[in-house]
N, C-alpha and C positions, 0 to 999 in steps of 0.2 A: 504493501499499499504506501509506501514512502518514497519509492520510485515515481507513484504515478502522481503524488501531491508535486516532487519536484519537479517532473515533466510538464506539468500545469503552472506552476510556478515561471519556470521557464518561458515557455508561451509566453504566459501573460506579457512578461517583462518584454519580452521582443515586442510583439503587437504593440504594448507601451510606446517603446519608442518610434516603431515605425509610424503609427497613428502620430505623434506630436511632430515628426520630421514632413510628412504630409499635408497637415492641418493648418499652418500655416508656411504660405508658400513666398519663395522671395521674389523681387520683383523680377521683370525681366522685360532684355531689349525687345523691341515691337515696331514695327514700319507702320510711318506715320505720313499720312499724304495734305498736302494743302495745295490749293491751286489759291493764287493771287495776281491781280490783276493791279497795274501802278500806270497811275498818270500822272504827270510834274506838277499840275497846278490842282489835284484834286487829292493825291497822297494814295490806300491802298484799301483792295475791297476784295472779300470773298465772292465766288459766281452768287448772286441771285442777292448780295447785299449793295450796301451806298460806298462811294468814297467816303474815306475820311482819312486826316490828318490828327493824333494816331490812328492807322490804321486798325484791322482785326486782333485781338490778343489771339497767337498762339501758346499752346503747355503741349508738352512734354516731357516724356521722364530723362532721366540720364543715362546715356547709354543706346536711348532710338536711333535707329534710322530715321532721319527725315526726307523727304522726299517733297521740293516743292515745284510747281507745276507754274512756272512765271510767266506773266505776261506780259506786253506793254499796249496800252491804246492810243498812245500820242505820237506814236511813228519817232519819238526820241530814244536814244541809248537809254538803259537804265542797269543797275548792278545791284543784285541782295546784297543786304552783308548782317553779320550781327556786330554791334557795338559794344563790346567788351569794356573797355574802358571809356566810353563814351566820349569821343573825341570827335565825331562824325568824320572821321577818318578811318581807311579799311587798313587794318593792319594784317602786315603775314601771319599771324596767329589767330587769325579772326575768320569764321567763316563766311567764303568770299564767292559768290556765285559767279559766271561767265556773264560779256556783255548781253543783253538782250532790247531786241528794239521792236519789228514787224514780225519776228515769228516768237511760236510759245516754245519756250524750254523746259526740259524737266529738271532738273540739279539736287543731288543730295546729300546729306553730311550728317555726321553723326553727332549729336547730343553728350559734349564729352566735359559740358562745365555746367553745375548748375545754379540759379540764382535767376533773377528777373534782369532783361537785359533790352537793349533798344535795337528793332534792328532798322535799318535802313537804304534809301537807295544812293549810293556814291556820288552818283551826279549831281543828285538833287536832294539831299540830308536832312535838311530842313523842312520841306514839304512833302516828305516822304518815307515817315517814319511810323515805327508799331511798336509793342512791346513782346516780347515772347521770354515764357519762364516756361526753365528745364527744372524740373522737379526732382527731388535727392533719390539717388539709387535705391534709399531704404525706405521709401514710397510705397503703398503699395500701386502694383501698375493698373493704369486706367483701364479702359475697356470701352470706348467708342461705339457705338453704335450695335454693340451687341447687349446682351444679358449678365447678370455676375450670374459667377455658378454659387449654386445653392450649398453652405456649407452643412445644414440641417443633413442632406443626405449625404452627402460626406463624412459626418459622424456617422449617423446611421449604417451604413456599409460598413463601416470600419466594427462598429457594435455585431453587426451580425457576423463578419469573418472570424472576430474572436470567439463568440459563442460558439460557432461551427467548427472551431479547431478545439476550443476545452470539449466539446462531446466528443470528437474523432478519437482525441487524447483518451478520454475516460474509457471509453469501446476498445482501444486498442488495450490498456493498465488492467481491462477488468478477467479477474480470472475466475474461471468456475470453480464451484467446490464440489467436489465429488459427495456423493451419497456417503454417509456414513459404513453400508454395506459393501461400498467399493472400496472404502479404507484401506489399506496396508495395516496387520496388525503385527505385532511381534511376537514371534516364536517363543510360548512361554519358558521353554527348556532354555535355550541361547539367550535370548533376549535381542535378537536379529532378527532384520526385517528384509524375507524375502521379495523379491521383485518378480513378477510374472514373466 
């Protein structure tokens, strides 16, 4: 009986560790895509939105692969960049798109620095700016356009799996007792038990 209790305790500890690792998933990088339209006199806008300066707020998680689909609506050169040091100039260490004018260009970068920063147009930094927030990697991942997972179902699944393993272990370790008539009796003369 001691062996079965030991197996049950070991199985319980293993499942508790597995549940604690699975119950709190860490943040993971995601692919984020934003389509922006730029105009030197009006600022930035999202599809279906209105031009504004500052433009639409963008929010991503640290480590995300961010794709911008950039469009110019005014026939002049533009260049989107994140102004980490807020000096209105595009420095070498700042994410910086290629120049775009009359064509739509997709461009991507990795959000590798957390905080809230201005994004700007290199050629029109004062009339075309907005804010991008990069959340820390320890933040829970966002799930735009999707539904969050159900933590109740995850916990219920772990509990059901734990109970199923306990039942299997109990059945495997349970010994059948032989009826008294079948139990071996010692020989009264020698005291030995002869096995058939």
